[in-house]
C-alpha positions, 0 to 999 in steps of 0.5 A, a space after each residue: 633658654 638662652 636671652 641672647 642671639 648670635 649676631 652672625 645669625 641674625 636675619 638680614 633684616 636686622 639693623 646691627 653690626 654682625 662682628 663688633 660683638 659675638 651676641 645680641 638680644 634675642 626677640 620674645 614672643 610677638 608678631 613678625 616671626 624670625 624677622 621681628 627685632 627686638 624693642 632693645 636693638 631699636 633703642 639701642 643700635 638703631 635710635 642710640 637712645 640707651 647703652 644696655 639692656 638695663 637702660 632701655 627696660 628704665 626707658 620703657 618703664 619710665 619714659 614711655 614707648 608707644 608700639 602701634 599706639 599701645 604702651 610697651 614694657 617688654 624690650 624683647 618685643 619684636 619690632 617689624 615692618 610698618 610698625 609705628 613707635 612712639 615716644 611722647 615724652 620726646 615728641 618723636 614718632 616713627 614708622 618702621 620701613 625697609 631701606 636698600 638690602 631690606 634692613 629696617 630703618 626708621 622714618 620720623 613722621 608727624 605725630 599726626 601720622 602716627 595714629 594709623 598703620 599700613 597693612 597688606 591684606 592677605 585675603 578675606 572671609 565672610 563672617 557671620 552677619 554677612 560682614 567681611 573680615 580682612 586678614 592682615 599681613 601682621 596677624 591682625 583681623 578687622 571686619 568692614 562693612 563694604 566688600 571693596 578690598 582685594 588680596 595684595 591691596 594696603 590699608 591704613 588701620 586706625 590704631 585706636 578703633 580699626 577703622 580703615 583710614 586708607 585704602 590702596 588698590 593693588 593694581 598696574 599703576 600702583 606705587 609699591 616698595 619691595 620689602 624682601 628679596 634682592 631689591 628690598 627697600 626699592 619704591 617704583 611703579 607696578 607695570 605687569 602683574 603676572 599670574 602663574 599657573 598652578 602653585 607657583 608664585 605670581 611675579 610683578 614688575 616694578 618700574 624704577 627711576 633706576 629701571 625695571 625690576 621683576 619680583 615675587 608678588 609677595 614681596 610688595 607692598 602698595 604704599 602712597 606718595 606720603 610714605 616715599 616723602 617720608 622715606 626721603 626725609 630724616 631717617 635714623 
C-alpha cells in the first residue's frame, strides 16, 4: 500500500498546496476520518518546523510532540478539528481551528489552555449504574454523573482525566463556528434552529458581523468567546 497521497485529491480541509508537487504524505489510522491531516504535514507545511519526513520523525522521537496531551511518535497520525498540539521544548501550544474555506489552521494558545479539548456531544446513552455516557464527535466517550447535556452541546474535556471543564449548550443565542460547508470558518450567533421532519437534516441560522447564513446543524460547533479571541490572535 502506498505511503503517499496525491495532492490534487486531498480533502479540502488539508492545508497543503495542490500544484507544487504531485504527492504528499498519506494519513495513517486514527480519528477524524479522511479529513484528518497527517502530523508530518502539520510539522512540515503549516508550522515549517521540518523540511522532510525524516526530520519530522526525528523531531517526534527526540524533541517531543504532544497531541491531546499524549506523546506521539507516528508522524502519519491524523490531526483534526480542535485537537491540541504541544511542543514542550519550544513552550508552544496550538489548537486546530477552521479557517475560512474549511481548511485546518493552527491557533497558538497559552499552556494553561492546552489541558482541555473541545468536543461536540453527538448523543448520549445510559450505562450500568444509571450514569450517562456522552458520545462525542471524535469517537471518544465519557461517563458523567449528571444528565445536564444534550445533543449538539459542546464540552471541554480534561485531557488527563476526562473531567468536563466547561459546557456550552446548543441553543438560540449560542456562539458557534461552522466547520464544514461553504461557510466553514465563519463565527456567529445562533438566531434560529429549524427541526426538519423525517430524515431531513435540521438547519440553523447564524448571524455574523457580515450578515446571516443558514447551514446544516451538523456543520456547527458551539464555542465561547475564548475561542474567538484565540482565533483572532497569532495564527500560523
